[in-house]
C-alpha positions in Angstrom: 3.7 38.2 -6.1 4.3 35.5 -3.5 4.4 31.8 -4.2 1.0 30.0 -4.2 0.3 28.1 -1.0 -2.1 25.7 -2.7 -1.7 22.9 -5.1 -4.3 22.2 -7.7 -5.6 18.7 -8.3 -7.6 18.5 -11.4 -10.3 15.9 -12.1 -8.8 15.5 -15.5 -5.4 14.7 -14.1 -3.3 12.5 -16.4 -1.9 9.9 -14.0 1.6 8.7 -14.5 2.5 5.1 -13.8 3.4 4.5 -10.1 6.9 3.4 -9.3 5.5 1.1 -6.7 5.4 -2.7 -7.0 2.1 -4.6 -6.7 2.7 -8.1 -5.5 1.1 -8.3 -2.0 -2.3 -9.6 -3.1 -3.9 -7.0 -0.9 -4.1 -3.2 -1.5 -3.3 -2.3 2.1 -0.1 -4.4 2.1 0.7 -2.9 -1.4 0.4 0.5 0.3 2.9 -0.6 3.0 5.2 -1.8 0.2 5.5 1.7 -1.3 8.5 1.9 1.1 11.0 -0.7 -0.1 14.6 -1.7 0.3 16.9 -1.2 -2.7 20.6 -2.0 -2.5 20.4 -2.1 1.3 18.7 1.3 1.5 15.1 2.2 2.3 13.5 3.9 -0.7 10.1 5.6 -0.6 8.1 5.4 -3.9 5.9 8.3 -2.6 7.8 11.5 -3.2 5.1 13.9 -4.2 1.3 14.5 -4.2 1.3 13.2 -7.8 3.0 10.0 -6.7 0.2 9.4 -4.2 -2.5 10.0 -6.8 -0.8 7.7 -9.3 -0.6 5.0 -6.7 -4.2 5.4 -5.6 -5.3 5.2 -9.3 -3.2 2.2 -10.1 -4.3 0.4 -6.9 -7.9 0.9 -7.8 -8.9 3.4 -5.1 -11.1 6.4 -6.0 -9.4 9.6 -6.8 -10.9 13.1 -6.8 -13.7 13.5 -9.4 -13.7 17.3 -9.2 -11.0 19.9 -9.0 -9.8 20.6 -5.5 -7.0 22.7 -4.0 -4.7 21.5 -1.2 -1.5 22.7 0.3 1.6 21.5 -1.7 2.8 18.1 -0.4 0.0 17.8 2.1 -1.4 14.7 0.4 2.1 13.2 0.4 2.6 13.9 4.1 -0.8 12.6 4.9 -0.2 9.4 2.9 3.1 8.7 4.7 1.5 9.3 8.1 -1.3 6.9 7.3 1.0 4.3 5.8 3.3 4.2 8.8 0.4 4.0 11.3 -1.0 1.1 9.4 2.5 -0.6 9.4 2.6 -0.4 13.2 -0.9 -1.9 13.5 -0.2 -4.7 11.1 3.1 -5.5 13.0 1.2 -5.5 16.3 -1.6 -7.6 14.9 0.8 -10.1 13.5 2.5 -10.8 16.8 -0.9 -10.9 18.7 -0.5 -7.6 20.5 -3.1 -4.8 20.8 -2.4 -1.6 18.9 -3.7 2.0 19.1 -5.9 2.7 16.1 -6.5 6.4 16.8 -4.6 7.7 13.7 -6.4 5.2 11.5 -9.7 6.1 13.0 -9.1 9.8 12.3 -8.7 9.0 8.6 -11.9 6.9 8.7 -13.7 9.8 10.3 -12.6 12.0 7.5 -14.3 9.9 4.9 -17.8 10.4 3.7 -19.5 8.5 0.9 -22.9 8.1 -0.7 -24.5 5.7 -3.2 -25.5 6.6 -6.7 -27.5 4.5 -9.2 -25.6 4.2 -12.5 -27.5 3.1 -15.6 -24.9 1.7 -18.0 -27.2 0.2 -20.6 -30.9 -0.6 -20.8 -30.4 -3.8 -18.9 -27.3 -3.0 -16.8 -27.7 -1.0 -13.6 -25.2 -0.8 -10.8 -25.0 1.1 -7.5 -21.8 3.0 -7.2 -20.2 4.3 -4.0 -19.0 7.9 -4.4 -16.5 9.3 -1.9 -16.4 13.0 -1.0 -12.7 13.9 -1.4 -11.8 17.5 -0.7 -9.0 17.2 1.9 -5.9 15.0 2.0 -7.3 12.8 4.8 -10.6 12.3 3.0 -8.8 11.4 -0.3 -7.0 8.6 1.7 -10.0 7.5 3.7 -10.8 4.6 1.3 -7.3 3.3 2.0 -7.9 3.6 5.7 -11.2 1.6 5.3 -9.3 -1.2 3.4 -6.7 -1.3 6.2 -9.4 -1.5 8.9 -11.0 -4.4 7.1 -7.7 -6.2 6.8 -6.9 -5.7 10.5 -10.4 -6.8 11.6 -11.2 -9.7 9.2 -8.0 -11.1 7.7 -6.5 -14.4 8.8 -3.2 -13.1 10.0 -1.6 -16.6 9.8 -1.6 -15.8 6.0 -0.4 -12.2 6.4 3.3 -12.5 6.2 6.5 -10.5 5.8 9.1 -11.7 3.3 11.5 -14.1 4.9 14.5 -12.4 3.3 15.9 -10.5 6.2 16.8 -7.5 4.1 13.3 -7.2 2.6 10.5 -5.1 4.2 7.7 -6.3 1.9 4.4 -7.8 3.3 2.1 -10.0 1.4 -1.1 -12.1 1.7 -0.3 -15.8 1.2 -3.0 -16.9 -1.2 -1.3 -20.2 -2.3 -3.1 -23.5 -1.9 -0.5 -24.8 0.5 -0.1 -21.5 2.4 3.7 -22.0 2.4 4.7 -18.8 0.5 7.9 -17.5 1.9 9.0 -14.7 -0.3 7.5 -11.4 -1.6 8.3 -12.9 -5.0 10.6 -15.5 -6.4 12.2 -12.9 -8.8 13.0 -10.4 -6.1 14.0 -12.5 -3.1 13.4 -16.2 -3.6 16.1 -16.6 -6.3 18.5 -14.5 -4.3 18.0 -16.8 -1.3 18.5 -19.9 -3.5 21.7 -18.5 -5.0 23.0 -17.6 -1.5 22.2 -21.1 -0.2 23.9 -22.7 -3.2 27.0 -20.7 -2.7 27.0 -21.5 1.0 26.8 -25.3 0.2 29.7 -24.9 -2.3 31.9 -23.2 0.3 31.1 -25.8 2.9 31.8 -28.6 0.5 35.1 -26.9 -0.5 36.1 -26.6 3.1 35.2 -30.2 3.9 37.4 -31.5 1.0 40.1 -28.9 1.3 
């Protein structure tokens, strides 16, 4: 018997914890940050369909609510394609240049949603938005929607890339002073401070040597 050409995504999927880091202050930028630099090498946190589902779940995006079948790794490939197209658009938007949103628009076109009234308690009613998710692109359509909203409405003066030259992380500067420079103090800020301190020590040593 030949190997199955379909992967099964169950609505009762037990999601593992994503290996991604959530520090951007915006889900679209957190999506870009699933590709990071570790020890001078680019590392992709998304290595499987399960990795994509885990990230979607942890980031607060909807995941399939019924069992579906897709080709193995098709969700992974689709997620990487969407992520890198968003990265290009964010980079273009940041420097004030026009970009081509066709790939993003294709993911938006794949999405369909409808409203449902949910009656939680006798006095608590909400209207939920339910996404139809039966293909890789439709599963990722809510991410595309978030990216489109970021590109169209965000103040890109506050959308920044970490100032550490070796870091590829993006973030939304939500500080009061709007002077955030690093993806995080722990990851890059402290490393910069240590490097600056060592440089001053070397310069002082040379001056008095």
